[in-house]
C-alpha positions as CSV (number, residue, x, y, z in Angstrom):
1,M,11.9,-7.5,-6.6
2,A,11.4,-3.7,-6.2
3,L,12.9,-0.9,-8.3
4,K,13.0,2.8,-7.5
5,G,10.1,4.5,-9.2
6,G,8.3,1.3,-10.1
7,G,8.3,-2.4,-9.6
8,I,8.2,-5.7,-11.4
9,R,5.0,-7.8,-11.0
10,D,4.4,-10.9,-13.1
11,N,5.2,-10.0,-16.7
12,F,5.0,-6.2,-16.8
13,I,7.0,-3.2,-15.5
14,E,5.1,-0.2,-14.1
15,I,6.7,3.2,-14.3
16,K,5.0,5.8,-12.2
17,A,5.4,9.2,-10.6
18,S,6.1,9.9,-6.9
19,A,3.5,8.9,-4.4
20,V,1.7,11.5,-2.3
21,Q,1.8,10.6,1.4
22,H,-0.8,11.7,4.0
23,D,-0.1,14.5,6.5
24,A,1.1,13.6,10.0
25,E,-2.3,14.2,11.6
26,T,-4.1,11.7,9.3
27,V,-1.3,9.1,9.9
28,Q,-1.7,9.6,13.7
29,K,-5.5,9.2,13.5
30,C,-5.1,6.0,11.6
31,I,-2.5,4.7,14.1
32,D,-4.9,5.5,17.0
33,A,-7.8,3.7,15.2
34,I,-6.0,0.4,14.8
35,E,-6.4,-2.1,17.6
36,D,-3.7,-4.7,18.4
37,L,-3.4,-7.1,15.4
38,T,-2.8,-10.8,15.7
39,P,0.8,-12.0,15.0
40,G,1.9,-12.0,11.4
41,K,-0.5,-9.1,10.4
42,V,0.4,-5.7,9.1
43,A,-1.8,-2.6,8.7
44,V,-0.7,-0.2,5.9
45,L,-2.0,3.3,5.3
46,C,-2.2,3.6,1.5
47,D,-0.8,6.7,-0.1
48,K,-3.3,9.2,-1.5
49,H,-4.8,8.4,-4.9
50,V,-3.4,10.7,-7.5
51,E,-5.0,10.9,-11.0
52,Q,-1.9,10.5,-13.1
53,I,-1.3,9.2,-16.6
54,G,1.6,7.0,-17.3
55,Q,2.9,4.2,-19.5
56,I,2.5,0.5,-18.8
57,F,4.8,-1.8,-20.7
58,V,3.6,-5.3,-21.4
59,A,4.7,-8.1,-23.7
60,Y,2.4,-7.0,-26.5
61,G,2.8,-3.2,-26.4
62,V,2.9,0.0,-24.5
63,F,-0.4,1.5,-23.1
64,E,-1.3,4.7,-21.3
65,G,-3.6,4.8,-18.3
66,S,-4.4,6.1,-14.9
67,M,-2.5,4.3,-12.1
68,D,-3.5,4.1,-8.5
69,S,-0.9,4.1,-5.7
70,D,0.7,0.9,-4.7
71,T,2.7,2.3,-1.9
72,G,2.0,3.2,1.7
73,T,3.2,3.5,5.3
74,V,3.1,0.8,8.0
75,I,0.9,2.0,10.8
76,H,0.8,-1.2,12.9
77,S,2.8,-4.4,12.5
78,R,2.9,-7.8,14.2
79,Y,5.4,-9.0,11.6
80,K,9.0,-9.2,12.8
81,H,10.6,-7.6,9.7
82,L,8.4,-4.4,9.5
83,K,7.9,-1.6,12.0
84,Q,5.6,1.4,12.3
85,G,6.7,4.1,9.8
86,D,8.3,1.8,7.3
87,R,7.5,2.7,3.7
88,V,6.3,-0.3,1.7
89,G,5.1,-1.3,-1.8
90,F,2.2,-3.7,-2.1
91,L,0.4,-5.9,-4.5
92,P,-2.9,-4.0,-5.1
93,M,-4.9,-7.3,-5.4
94,H,-3.7,-8.5,-1.9
95,G,-4.8,-7.4,1.5
96,I,-8.2,-6.5,3.0
97,R,-9.3,-3.0,2.1
98,C,-10.7,-0.9,5.0
99,S,-12.3,2.4,4.1
100,Y,-15.0,4.8,5.3
101,P,-18.0,4.4,5.5
102,A,-18.0,0.6,5.4
103,M,-15.7,0.7,8.4
104,S,-16.5,3.6,10.6
105,W,-13.1,3.5,12.5
106,V,-11.2,4.4,9.3
107,P,-11.0,8.2,8.8
108,E,-12.9,9.5,5.8
109,G,-10.8,9.9,2.6
110,V,-8.2,7.2,3.4
111,E,-7.7,3.6,2.7
112,I,-6.0,1.1,5.1
113,R,-5.1,-2.4,4.1
114,I,-4.5,-5.3,6.4
115,Y,-2.0,-7.9,5.1
116,G,-1.1,-11.4,6.3
117,M,-4.7,-12.7,6.1
118,A,-4.9,-14.9,3.0
119,C,-1.2,-15.1,2.3
120,P,2.1,-14.3,4.1
121,V,3.1,-10.7,4.4
122,N,6.3,-11.3,2.5
123,E,4.3,-12.3,-0.6
124,S,2.4,-9.0,-0.5
125,L,4.7,-6.3,0.7
126,C,8.2,-5.1,0.0
127,L,10.2,-2.6,2.0
128,L,11.1,0.6,0.1
129,D,14.2,2.7,0.6
């Protein structure tokens, strides 16, 4: 279940600021770098990491901390319900992380995640408005 400005995962609610998307040139470089995926797979360009402080509400209290982005843009999809350009929220612990220099085809300074490998895409991604 997704909420505007945050989301529900397991037993906590995360409240966060707006995500910072990549510029059009970076998005196009990432689209060009992705080769055709097998059916059921989705490649997501993760939004820029922004050092931000926010509150995390859990059953035993409220904590402040830095939160990484858990949103991104679909840059390649072989999953019938998602298309290139869709904005998605994702579970940070899912997906295969692809980043430079470990994977030279990924532009420096960005992170791409591939979903649909260990579990179905619909368990890892949700479509945002």
